[in-house]
N, CA, C and O atoms as a Maestro MAE file, in Angstrom:
{
 s_m_m2io_version
 :::
 2.0.0
}

f_m_ct {
 s_m_title
 :::
 protein
 m_atom[300] {
  # First column is atom index #
  i_m_mmod_type
  r_m_x_coord
  r_m_y_coord
  r_m_z_coord
  i_m_residue_number
  s_m_chain_name
  s_m_pdb_residue_name
  s_m_pdb_atom_name
  i_m_atomic_number
  :::
  1 25 0.855 -1.175 0.000 1 A "MET " " N  " 7
  2 3 0.000 0.000 0.000 1 A "MET " " CA " 6
  3 2 0.900 1.238 0.000 1 A "MET " " C  " 6
  4 15 1.772 1.387 0.856 1 A "MET " " O  " 8
  5 25 0.677 2.107 -0.958 2 A "LYS " " N  " 7
  6 3 1.445 3.338 -1.099 2 A "LYS " " CA " 6
  7 2 0.596 4.505 -0.609 2 A "LYS " " C  " 6
  8 15 -0.573 4.625 -0.976 2 A "LYS " " O  " 8
  9 25 1.185 5.363 0.221 3 A "ASP " " N  " 7
  10 3 0.452 6.525 0.738 3 A "ASP " " CA " 6
  11 2 0.641 7.738 -0.154 3 A "ASP " " C  " 6
  12 15 1.717 7.971 -0.706 3 A "ASP " " O  " 8
  13 25 -0.428 8.499 -0.280 4 A "CYS " " N  " 7
  14 3 -0.420 9.783 -0.972 4 A "CYS " " CA " 6
  15 2 -0.887 10.844 0.010 4 A "CYS " " C  " 6
  16 15 -1.469 10.531 1.049 4 A "CYS " " O  " 8
  17 25 -0.630 12.096 -0.324 5 A "ILE " " N  " 7
  18 3 -1.089 13.216 0.496 5 A "ILE " " CA " 6
  19 2 -1.805 14.213 -0.403 5 A "ILE " " C  " 6
  20 15 -1.266 14.646 -1.421 5 A "ILE " " O  " 8
  21 25 -3.006 14.565 -0.023 6 A "LEU " " N  " 7
  22 3 -3.773 15.608 -0.692 6 A "LEU " " CA " 6
  23 2 -3.553 16.872 0.130 6 A "LEU " " C  " 6
  24 15 -3.834 16.886 1.328 6 A "LEU " " O  " 8
  25 25 -3.054 17.934 -0.500 7 A "THR " " N  " 7
  26 3 -2.659 19.128 0.245 7 A "THR " " CA " 6
  27 2 -3.816 20.113 0.447 7 A "THR " " C  " 6
  28 15 -4.770 20.168 -0.329 7 A "THR " " O  " 8
  29 25 -3.678 20.890 1.537 8 A "PHE " " N  " 7
  30 3 -4.653 21.915 1.908 8 A "PHE " " CA " 6
  31 2 -3.903 23.139 2.407 8 A "PHE " " C  " 6
  32 15 -2.787 23.017 2.911 8 A "PHE " " O  " 8
  33 25 -4.500 24.313 2.274 9 A "ARG " " N  " 7
  34 3 -3.862 25.557 2.707 9 A "ARG " " CA " 6
  35 2 -3.866 25.736 4.215 9 A "ARG " " C  " 6
  36 15 -3.029 26.461 4.753 9 A "ARG " " O  " 8
  37 25 -4.790 25.089 4.904 10 A "SER " " N  " 7
  38 3 -4.867 25.283 6.356 10 A "SER " " CA " 6
  39 2 -5.141 23.965 7.068 10 A "SER " " C  " 6
  40 15 -5.633 23.002 6.480 10 A "SER " " O  " 8
  41 25 -4.808 23.958 8.337 11 A "GLN " " N  " 7
  42 3 -5.086 22.780 9.154 11 A "GLN " " CA " 6
  43 2 -6.596 22.595 9.304 11 A "GLN " " C  " 6
  44 15 -7.084 21.466 9.357 11 A "GLN " " O  " 8
  45 25 -7.321 23.687 9.371 12 A "THR " " N  " 7
  46 3 -8.776 23.622 9.493 12 A "THR " " CA " 6
  47 2 -9.395 22.922 8.283 12 A "THR " " C  " 6
  48 15 -10.267 22.067 8.440 12 A "THR " " O  " 8
  49 25 -8.947 23.282 7.078 13 A "ALA " " N  " 7
  50 3 -9.472 22.660 5.856 13 A "ALA " " CA " 6
  51 2 -9.108 21.179 5.804 13 A "ALA " " C  " 6
  52 15 -9.933 20.352 5.415 13 A "ALA " " O  " 8
  53 25 -7.885 20.840 6.191 14 A "ALA " " N  " 7
  54 3 -7.460 19.432 6.200 14 A "ALA " " CA " 6
  55 2 -8.279 18.639 7.219 14 A "ALA " " C  " 6
  56 15 -8.663 17.499 6.957 14 A "ALA " " O  " 8
  57 25 -8.545 19.234 8.369 15 A "SER " " N  " 7
  58 3 -9.346 18.574 9.399 15 A "SER " " CA " 6
  59 2 -10.783 18.368 8.942 15 A "SER " " C  " 6
  60 15 -11.372 17.317 9.195 15 A "SER " " O  " 8
  61 25 -11.345 19.359 8.274 16 A "LYS " " N  " 7
  62 3 -12.707 19.256 7.748 16 A "LYS " " CA " 6
  63 2 -12.803 18.110 6.749 16 A "LYS " " C  " 6
  64 15 -13.739 17.311 6.804 16 A "LYS " " O  " 8
  65 25 -11.845 18.027 5.843 17 A "ALA " " N  " 7
  66 3 -11.838 16.954 4.857 17 A "ALA " " CA " 6
  67 2 -11.674 15.597 5.535 17 A "ALA " " C  " 6
  68 15 -12.329 14.625 5.159 17 A "ALA " " O  " 8
  69 25 -10.804 15.537 6.529 18 A "THR " " N  " 7
  70 3 -10.572 14.284 7.248 18 A "THR " " CA " 6
  71 2 -11.833 13.813 7.958 18 A "THR " " C  " 6
  72 15 -12.186 12.636 7.882 18 A "THR " " O  " 8
  73 25 -12.510 14.719 8.643 19 A "ARG " " N  " 7
  74 3 -13.754 14.352 9.339 19 A "ARG " " CA " 6
  75 2 -14.778 13.809 8.351 19 A "ARG " " C  " 6
  76 15 -15.424 12.795 8.618 19 A "ARG " " O  " 8
  77 25 -14.927 14.472 7.223 20 A "TYR " " N  " 7
  78 3 -15.894 14.027 6.221 20 A "TYR " " CA " 6
  79 2 -15.506 12.656 5.664 20 A "TYR " " C  " 6
  80 15 -16.345 11.760 5.577 20 A "TYR " " O  " 8
  81 25 -14.245 12.494 5.292 21 A "LEU " " N  " 7
  82 3 -13.818 11.227 4.684 21 A "LEU " " CA " 6
  83 2 -13.902 10.064 5.668 21 A "LEU " " C  " 6
  84 15 -14.229 8.947 5.269 21 A "LEU " " O  " 8
  85 25 -13.615 10.308 6.938 22 A "LYS " " N  " 7
  86 3 -13.735 9.244 7.935 22 A "LYS " " CA " 6
  87 2 -15.182 8.781 8.061 22 A "LYS " " C  " 6
  88 15 -15.438 7.598 8.286 22 A "LYS " " O  " 8
  89 25 -16.128 9.703 7.917 23 A "LYS " " N  " 7
  90 3 -17.543 9.343 7.978 23 A "LYS " " CA " 6
  91 2 -17.939 8.432 6.824 23 A "LYS " " C  " 6
  92 15 -18.897 7.667 6.936 23 A "LYS " " O  " 8
  93 25 -17.205 8.511 5.709 24 A "THR " " N  " 7
  94 3 -17.504 7.655 4.550 24 A "THR " " CA " 6
  95 2 -16.752 6.332 4.630 24 A "THR " " C  " 6
  96 15 -16.877 5.490 3.740 24 A "THR " " O  " 8
  97 25 -15.970 6.146 5.695 25 A "GLY " " N  " 7
  98 3 -15.288 4.877 5.912 25 A "GLY " " CA " 6
  99 2 -13.861 4.796 5.399 25 A "GLY " " C  " 6
  100 15 -13.265 3.719 5.404 25 A "GLY " " O  " 8
  101 25 -13.305 5.913 4.957 26 A "VAL " " N  " 7
  102 3 -11.946 5.923 4.430 26 A "VAL " " CA " 6
  103 2 -10.956 6.152 5.569 26 A "VAL " " C  " 6
  104 15 -11.200 6.971 6.454 26 A "VAL " " O  " 8
  105 25 -9.845 5.430 5.543 27 A "LYS " " N  " 7
  106 3 -8.804 5.614 6.540 27 A "LYS " " CA " 6
  107 2 -7.900 6.756 6.085 27 A "LYS " " C  " 6
  108 15 -7.159 6.618 5.111 27 A "LYS " " O  " 8
  109 25 -7.962 7.881 6.792 28 A "VAL " " N  " 7
  110 3 -7.181 9.079 6.466 28 A "VAL " " CA " 6
  111 2 -6.656 9.691 7.757 28 A "VAL " " C  " 6
  112 15 -7.144 9.391 8.846 28 A "VAL " " O  " 8
  113 25 -5.658 10.550 7.617 29 A "ARG " " N  " 7
  114 3 -5.164 11.282 8.785 29 A "ARG " " CA " 6
  115 2 -4.575 12.607 8.328 29 A "ARG " " C  " 6
  116 15 -4.063 12.715 7.214 29 A "ARG " " O  " 8
  117 25 -4.651 13.615 9.192 30 A "VAL " " N  " 7
  118 3 -4.083 14.933 8.912 30 A "VAL " " CA " 6
  119 2 -2.579 14.862 9.150 30 A "VAL " " C  " 6
  120 15 -2.116 14.297 10.142 30 A "VAL " " O  " 8
  121 25 -1.828 15.446 8.222 31 A "VAL " " N  " 7
  122 3 -0.364 15.485 8.353 31 A "VAL " " CA " 6
  123 2 0.138 16.895 8.030 31 A "VAL " " C  " 6
  124 15 -0.488 17.642 7.278 31 A "VAL " " O  " 8
  125 25 1.264 17.225 8.611 32 A "SER " " N  " 7
  126 3 1.938 18.482 8.295 32 A "SER " " CA " 6
  127 2 2.779 18.262 7.035 32 A "SER " " C  " 6
  128 15 3.416 17.220 6.879 32 A "SER " " O  " 8
  129 25 2.774 19.252 6.137 33 A "VAL " " N  " 7
  130 3 3.512 19.156 4.874 33 A "VAL " " CA " 6
  131 2 4.501 20.319 4.812 33 A "VAL " " C  " 6
  132 15 4.153 21.456 5.130 33 A "VAL " " O  " 8
  133 25 5.723 20.031 4.405 34 A "ASP " " N  " 7
  134 3 6.714 21.085 4.198 34 A "ASP " " CA " 6
  135 2 6.242 21.912 3.004 34 A "ASP " " C  " 6
  136 15 6.175 21.383 1.894 34 A "ASP " " O  " 8
  137 25 5.912 23.193 3.192 35 A "PRO " " N  " 7
  138 3 5.386 24.018 2.098 35 A "PRO " " CA " 6
  139 2 6.298 24.095 0.875 35 A "PRO " " C  " 6
  140 15 5.830 24.389 -0.225 35 A "PRO " " O  " 8
  141 25 7.578 23.837 1.052 36 A "SER " " N  " 7
  142 3 8.498 23.918 -0.081 36 A "SER " " CA " 6
  143 2 8.327 22.765 -1.077 36 A "SER " " C  " 6
  144 15 8.836 22.843 -2.195 36 A "SER " " O  " 8
  145 25 7.620 21.700 -0.690 37 A "VAL " " N  " 7
  146 3 7.429 20.570 -1.606 37 A "VAL " " CA " 6
  147 2 6.131 20.675 -2.406 37 A "VAL " " C  " 6
  148 15 5.831 19.798 -3.216 37 A "VAL " " O  " 8
  149 25 5.359 21.742 -2.183 38 A "THR " " N  " 7
  150 3 4.116 21.927 -2.929 38 A "THR " " CA " 6
  151 2 4.233 23.151 -3.836 38 A "THR " " C  " 6
  152 15 5.008 24.069 -3.567 38 A "THR " " O  " 8
  153 25 3.461 23.145 -4.897 39 A "SER " " N  " 7
  154 3 3.534 24.254 -5.851 39 A "SER " " CA " 6
  155 2 2.887 25.529 -5.325 39 A "SER " " C  " 6
  156 15 3.225 26.625 -5.773 39 A "SER " " O  " 8
  157 25 1.948 25.395 -4.365 40 A "LYS " " N  " 7
  158 3 1.249 26.567 -3.838 40 A "LYS " " CA " 6
  159 2 1.599 26.867 -2.385 40 A "LYS " " C  " 6
  160 15 0.968 27.719 -1.761 40 A "LYS " " O  " 8
  161 25 2.590 26.180 -1.847 41 A "GLY " " N  " 7
  162 3 3.003 26.443 -0.475 41 A "GLY " " CA " 6
  163 2 2.054 25.918 0.581 41 A "GLY " " C  " 6
  164 15 2.018 26.442 1.694 41 A "GLY " " O  " 8
  165 25 1.281 24.890 0.252 42 A "CYS " " N  " 7
  166 3 0.341 24.317 1.217 42 A "CYS " " CA " 6
  167 2 1.106 23.662 2.357 42 A "CYS " " C  " 6
  168 15 2.106 22.984 2.122 42 A "CYS " " O  " 8
  169 25 0.647 23.859 3.588 43 A "GLY " " N  " 7
  170 3 1.353 23.353 4.745 43 A "GLY " " CA " 6
  171 2 0.685 22.204 5.470 43 A "GLY " " C  " 6
  172 15 1.219 21.699 6.458 43 A "GLY " " O  " 8
  173 25 -0.478 21.783 4.990 44 A "TRP " " N  " 7
  174 3 -1.216 20.694 5.634 44 A "TRP " " CA " 6
  175 2 -1.724 19.736 4.585 44 A "TRP " " C  " 6
  176 15 -1.895 20.106 3.423 44 A "TRP " " O  " 8
  177 25 -1.967 18.495 4.996 45 A "GLY " " N  " 7
  178 3 -2.458 17.516 4.053 45 A "GLY " " CA " 6
  179 2 -3.239 16.417 4.738 45 A "GLY " " C  " 6
  180 15 -3.299 16.325 5.964 45 A "GLY " " O  " 8
  181 25 -3.834 15.589 3.899 46 A "VAL " " N  " 7
  182 3 -4.546 14.401 4.342 46 A "VAL " " CA " 6
  183 2 -3.865 13.215 3.689 46 A "VAL " " C  " 6
  184 15 -3.779 13.132 2.464 46 A "VAL " " O  " 8
  185 25 -3.382 12.297 4.512 47 A "SER " " N  " 7
  186 3 -2.685 11.113 4.036 47 A "SER " " CA " 6
  187 2 -3.686 9.975 3.856 47 A "SER " " C  " 6
  188 15 -4.587 9.788 4.673 47 A "SER " " O  " 8
  189 25 -3.510 9.211 2.761 48 A "PHE " " N  " 7
  190 3 -4.427 8.109 2.453 48 A "PHE " " CA " 6
  191 2 -3.749 7.142 1.492 48 A "PHE " " C  " 6
  192 15 -2.680 7.435 0.956 48 A "PHE " " O  " 8
  193 25 -4.374 5.989 1.276 49 A "ASP " " N  " 7
  194 3 -3.886 4.992 0.332 49 A "ASP " " CA " 6
  195 2 -4.073 5.538 -1.087 49 A "ASP " " C  " 6
  196 15 -5.175 5.941 -1.459 49 A "ASP " " O  " 8
  197 25 -2.994 5.551 -1.877 50 A "CYS " " N  " 7
  198 3 -3.035 6.130 -3.231 50 A "CYS " " CA " 6
  199 2 -4.109 5.506 -4.128 50 A "CYS " " C  " 6
  200 15 -4.606 6.163 -5.043 50 A "CYS " " O  " 8
  201 25 -4.462 4.260 -3.876 51 A "GLU " " N  " 7
  202 3 -5.486 3.600 -4.698 51 A "GLU " " CA " 6
  203 2 -6.844 4.285 -4.552 51 A "GLU " " C  " 6
  204 15 -7.712 4.115 -5.409 51 A "GLU " " O  " 8
  205 25 -7.040 5.046 -3.496 52 A "SER " " N  " 7
  206 3 -8.309 5.732 -3.243 52 A "SER " " CA " 6
  207 2 -8.335 7.159 -3.784 52 A "SER " " C  " 6
  208 15 -9.327 7.861 -3.590 52 A "SER " " O  " 8
  209 25 -7.284 7.604 -4.451 53 A "ALA " " N  " 7
  210 3 -7.140 9.012 -4.841 53 A "ALA " " CA " 6
  211 2 -8.317 9.538 -5.651 53 A "ALA " " C  " 6
  212 15 -8.885 10.571 -5.297 53 A "ALA " " O  " 8
  213 25 -8.697 8.864 -6.719 54 A "ASP " " N  " 7
  214 3 -9.799 9.365 -7.553 54 A "ASP " " CA " 6
  215 2 -11.110 9.386 -6.783 54 A "ASP " " C  " 6
  216 15 -11.884 10.335 -6.907 54 A "ASP " " O  " 8
  217 25 -11.367 8.359 -5.994 55 A "TRP " " N  " 7
  218 3 -12.599 8.286 -5.214 55 A "TRP " " CA " 6
  219 2 -12.648 9.428 -4.205 55 A "TRP " " C  " 6
  220 15 -13.683 10.076 -4.047 55 A "TRP " " O  " 8
  221 25 -11.524 9.676 -3.520 56 A "ILE " " N  " 7
  222 3 -11.459 10.745 -2.524 56 A "ILE " " CA " 6
  223 2 -11.667 12.105 -3.182 56 A "ILE " " C  " 6
  224 15 -12.431 12.924 -2.672 56 A "ILE " " O  " 8
  225 25 -11.002 12.359 -4.302 57 A "LYS " " N  " 7
  226 3 -11.179 13.642 -4.994 57 A "LYS " " CA " 6
  227 2 -12.630 13.828 -5.427 57 A "LYS " " C  " 6
  228 15 -13.165 14.930 -5.303 57 A "LYS " " O  " 8
  229 25 -13.274 12.788 -5.927 58 A "ASN " " N  " 7
  230 3 -14.677 12.879 -6.333 58 A "ASN " " CA " 6
  231 2 -15.582 13.197 -5.147 58 A "ASN " " C  " 6
  232 15 -16.497 14.011 -5.264 58 A "ASN " " O  " 8
  233 25 -15.328 12.557 -4.005 59 A "LYS " " N  " 7
  234 3 -16.135 12.815 -2.805 59 A "LYS " " CA " 6
  235 2 -15.962 14.259 -2.326 59 A "LYS " " C  " 6
  236 15 -16.942 14.919 -1.981 59 A "LYS " " O  " 8
  237 25 -14.718 14.751 -2.302 60 A "LEU " " N  " 7
  238 3 -14.476 16.119 -1.853 60 A "LEU " " CA " 6
  239 2 -15.061 17.136 -2.831 60 A "LEU " " C  " 6
  240 15 -15.618 18.149 -2.411 60 A "LEU " " O  " 8
  241 25 -14.938 16.872 -4.130 61 A "ASP " " N  " 7
  242 3 -15.529 17.760 -5.137 61 A "ASP " " CA " 6
  243 2 -17.047 17.836 -4.965 61 A "ASP " " C  " 6
  244 15 -17.626 18.921 -5.017 61 A "ASP " " O  " 8
  245 25 -17.687 16.689 -4.761 62 A "ALA " " N  " 7
  246 3 -19.141 16.647 -4.602 62 A "ALA " " CA " 6
  247 2 -19.582 17.398 -3.351 62 A "ALA " " C  " 6
  248 15 -20.676 17.960 -3.313 62 A "ALA " " O  " 8
  249 25 -18.736 17.406 -2.339 63 A "ARG " " N  " 7
  250 3 -19.052 18.082 -1.076 63 A "ARG " " CA " 6
  251 2 -18.646 19.557 -1.091 63 A "ARG " " C  " 6
  252 15 -18.996 20.304 -0.178 63 A "ARG " " O  " 8
  253 25 -17.901 19.985 -2.134 64 A "GLY " " N  " 7
  254 3 -17.464 21.368 -2.236 64 A "GLY " " CA " 6
  255 2 -16.276 21.697 -1.351 64 A "GLY " " C  " 6
  256 15 -16.085 22.850 -0.966 64 A "GLY " " O  " 8
  257 25 -15.479 20.690 -1.028 65 A "ILE " " N  " 7
  258 3 -14.299 20.894 -0.188 65 A "ILE " " CA " 6
  259 2 -13.089 21.085 -1.098 65 A "ILE " " C  " 6
  260 15 -12.723 20.185 -1.853 65 A "ILE " " O  " 8
  261 25 -12.465 22.273 -1.019 66 A "SER " " N  " 7
  262 3 -11.325 22.603 -1.879 66 A "SER " " CA " 6
  263 2 -10.040 21.982 -1.352 66 A "SER " " C  " 6
  264 15 -9.837 21.863 -0.144 66 A "SER " " O  " 8
  265 25 -9.180 21.591 -2.281 67 A "TYR " " N  " 7
  266 3 -7.894 21.004 -1.937 67 A "TYR " " CA " 6
  267 2 -6.867 21.430 -2.976 67 A "TYR " " C  " 6
  268 15 -7.214 22.020 -3.999 67 A "TYR " " O  " 8
  269 25 -5.612 21.130 -2.710 68 A "GLY " " N  " 7
  270 3 -4.529 21.499 -3.620 68 A "GLY " " CA " 6
  271 2 -4.153 20.360 -4.544 68 A "GLY " " C  " 6
  272 15 -4.932 19.950 -5.404 68 A "GLY " " O  " 8
  273 25 -2.959 19.863 -4.354 69 A "GLU " " N  " 7
  274 3 -2.437 18.815 -5.235 69 A "GLU " " CA " 6
  275 2 -2.240 17.511 -4.469 69 A "GLU " " C  " 6
  276 15 -2.308 17.471 -3.241 69 A "GLU " " O  " 8
  277 25 -1.996 16.449 -5.228 70 A "ILE " " N  " 7
  278 3 -1.688 15.156 -4.611 70 A "ILE " " CA " 6
  279 2 -0.192 14.932 -4.692 70 A "ILE " " C  " 6
  280 15 0.410 15.029 -5.762 70 A "ILE " " O  " 8
  281 25 0.396 14.632 -3.552 71 A "LEU " " N  " 7
  282 3 1.805 14.276 -3.494 71 A "LEU " " CA " 6
  283 2 1.868 12.751 -3.466 71 A "LEU " " C  " 6
  284 15 1.500 12.132 -2.467 71 A "LEU " " O  " 8
  285 25 2.322 12.159 -4.531 72 A "SER " " N  " 7
  286 3 2.393 10.719 -4.646 72 A "SER " " CA " 6
  287 2 3.514 10.173 -3.791 72 A "SER " " C  " 6
  288 15 4.626 10.702 -3.793 72 A "SER " " O  " 8
  289 25 3.223 9.126 -3.071 73 A "GLY " " N  " 7
  290 3 4.237 8.519 -2.226 73 A "GLY " " CA " 6
  291 2 4.473 9.251 -0.930 73 A "GLY " " C  " 6
  292 15 5.458 8.994 -0.237 73 A "GLY " " O  " 8
  293 25 3.584 10.157 -0.595 74 A "GLY " " N  " 7
  294 3 3.725 10.903 0.658 74 A "GLY " " CA " 6
  295 2 4.852 11.910 0.553 74 A "GLY " " C  " 6
  296 15 5.148 12.419 -0.528 74 A "GLY " " O  " 8
  297 25 5.474 12.194 1.677 75 A "ILE " " N  " 7
  298 3 6.583 13.164 1.691 75 A "ILE " " CA " 6
  299 2 7.784 12.579 2.397 75 A "ILE " " C  " 6
  300 15 8.815 13.241 2.511 75 A "ILE " " O  " 8
  :::
 }
 m_bond[299] {
  # First column is bond index #
  i_m_from
  i_m_to
  i_m_order
  :::
  1 1 2 1
  2 2 3 1
  3 3 4 2
  4 3 5 1
  5 5 6 1
  6 6 7 1
  7 7 8 2
  8 7 9 1
  9 9 10 1
  10 10 11 1
  11 11 12 2
  12 11 13 1
  13 13 14 1
  14 14 15 1
  15 15 16 2
  16 15 17 1
  17 17 18 1
  18 18 19 1
  19 19 20 2
  20 19 21 1
  21 21 22 1
  22 22 23 1
  23 23 24 2
  24 23 25 1
  25 25 26 1
  26 26 27 1
  27 27 28 2
  28 27 29 1
  29 29 30 1
  30 30 31 1
  31 31 32 2
  32 31 33 1
  33 33 34 1
  34 34 35 1
  35 35 36 2
  36 35 37 1
  37 37 38 1
  38 38 39 1
  39 39 40 2
  40 39 41 1
  41 41 42 1
  42 42 43 1
  43 43 44 2
  44 43 45 1
  45 45 46 1
  46 46 47 1
  47 47 48 2
  48 47 49 1
  49 49 50 1
  50 50 51 1
  51 51 52 2
  52 51 53 1
  53 53 54 1
  54 54 55 1
  55 55 56 2
  56 55 57 1
  57 57 58 1
  58 58 59 1
  59 59 60 2
  60 59 61 1
  61 61 62 1
  62 62 63 1
  63 63 64 2
  64 63 65 1
  65 65 66 1
  66 66 67 1
  67 67 68 2
  68 67 69 1
  69 69 70 1
  70 70 71 1
  71 71 72 2
  72 71 73 1
  73 73 74 1
  74 74 75 1
  75 75 76 2
  76 75 77 1
  77 77 78 1
  78 78 79 1
  79 79 80 2
  80 79 81 1
  81 81 82 1
  82 82 83 1
  83 83 84 2
  84 83 85 1
  85 85 86 1
  86 86 87 1
  87 87 88 2
  88 87 89 1
  89 89 90 1
  90 90 91 1
  91 91 92 2
  92 91 93 1
  93 93 94 1
  94 94 95 1
  95 95 96 2
  96 95 97 1
  97 97 98 1
  98 98 99 1
  99 99 100 2
  100 99 101 1
  101 101 102 1
  102 102 103 1
  103 103 104 2
  104 103 105 1
  105 105 106 1
  106 106 107 1
  107 107 108 2
  108 107 109 1
  109 109 110 1
  110 110 111 1
  111 111 112 2
  112 111 113 1
  113 113 114 1
  114 114 115 1
  115 115 116 2
  116 115 117 1
  117 117 118 1
  118 118 119 1
  119 119 120 2
  120 119 121 1
  121 121 122 1
  122 122 123 1
  123 123 124 2
  124 123 125 1
  125 125 126 1
  126 126 127 1
  127 127 128 2
  128 127 129 1
  129 129 130 1
  130 130 131 1
  131 131 132 2
  132 131 133 1
  133 133 134 1
  134 134 135 1
  135 135 136 2
  136 135 137 1
  137 137 138 1
  138 138 139 1
  139 139 140 2
  140 139 141 1
  141 141 142 1
  142 142 143 1
  143 143 144 2
  144 143 145 1
  145 145 146 1
  146 146 147 1
  147 147 148 2
  148 147 149 1
  149 149 150 1
  150 150 151 1
  151 151 152 2
  152 151 153 1
  153 153 154 1
  154 154 155 1
  155 155 156 2
  156 155 157 1
  157 157 158 1
  158 158 159 1
  159 159 160 2
  160 159 161 1
  161 161 162 1
  162 162 163 1
  163 163 164 2
  164 163 165 1
  165 165 166 1
  166 166 167 1
  167 167 168 2
  168 167 169 1
  169 169 170 1
  170 170 171 1
  171 171 172 2
  172 171 173 1
  173 173 174 1
  174 174 175 1
  175 175 176 2
  176 175 177 1
  177 177 178 1
  178 178 179 1
  179 179 180 2
  180 179 181 1
  181 181 182 1
  182 182 183 1
  183 183 184 2
  184 183 185 1
  185 185 186 1
  186 186 187 1
  187 187 188 2
  188 187 189 1
  189 189 190 1
  190 190 191 1
  191 191 192 2
  192 191 193 1
  193 193 194 1
  194 194 195 1
  195 195 196 2
  196 195 197 1
  197 197 198 1
  198 198 199 1
  199 199 200 2
  200 199 201 1
  201 201 202 1
  202 202 203 1
  203 203 204 2
  204 203 205 1
  205 205 206 1
  206 206 207 1
  207 207 208 2
  208 207 209 1
  209 209 210 1
  210 210 211 1
  211 211 212 2
  212 211 213 1
  213 213 214 1
  214 214 215 1
  215 215 216 2
  216 215 217 1
  217 217 218 1
  218 218 219 1
  219 219 220 2
  220 219 221 1
  221 221 222 1
  222 222 223 1
  223 223 224 2
  224 223 225 1
  225 225 226 1
  226 226 227 1
  227 227 228 2
  228 227 229 1
  229 229 230 1
  230 230 231 1
  231 231 232 2
  232 231 233 1
  233 233 234 1
  234 234 235 1
  235 235 236 2
  236 235 237 1
  237 237 238 1
  238 238 239 1
  239 239 240 2
  240 239 241 1
  241 241 242 1
  242 242 243 1
  243 243 244 2
  244 243 245 1
  245 245 246 1
  246 246 247 1
  247 247 248 2
  248 247 249 1
  249 249 250 1
  250 250 251 1
  251 251 252 2
  252 251 253 1
  253 253 254 1
  254 254 255 1
  255 255 256 2
  256 255 257 1
  257 257 258 1
  258 258 259 1
  259 259 260 2
  260 259 261 1
  261 261 262 1
  262 262 263 1
  263 263 264 2
  264 263 265 1
  265 265 266 1
  266 266 267 1
  267 267 268 2
  268 267 269 1
  269 269 270 1
  270 270 271 1
  271 271 272 2
  272 271 273 1
  273 273 274 1
  274 274 275 1
  275 275 276 2
  276 275 277 1
  277 277 278 1
  278 278 279 1
  279 279 280 2
  280 279 281 1
  281 281 282 1
  282 282 283 1
  283 283 284 2
  284 283 285 1
  285 285 286 1
  286 286 287 1
  287 287 288 2
  288 287 289 1
  289 289 290 1
  290 290 291 1
  291 291 292 2
  292 291 293 1
  293 293 294 1
  294 294 295 1
  295 295 296 2
  296 295 297 1
  297 297 298 1
  298 298 299 1
  299 299 300 2
  :::
 }
}
């Protein structure tokens, strides 16, 4: 299982996404991200199994939860 991180601009946004995704049964956790490894300087992320990436993005899009980029393989 390979971990990915979906980035967010704030810890609050990452926490909101995590709470929502946990309610749908996905195993996720909030992580701190070094802003220098993201294109927009995002400092927070949600870690999850990379195989769930498309499903997670679709769920967040449907819920109107904004996110940044996916860092493949974590950090």
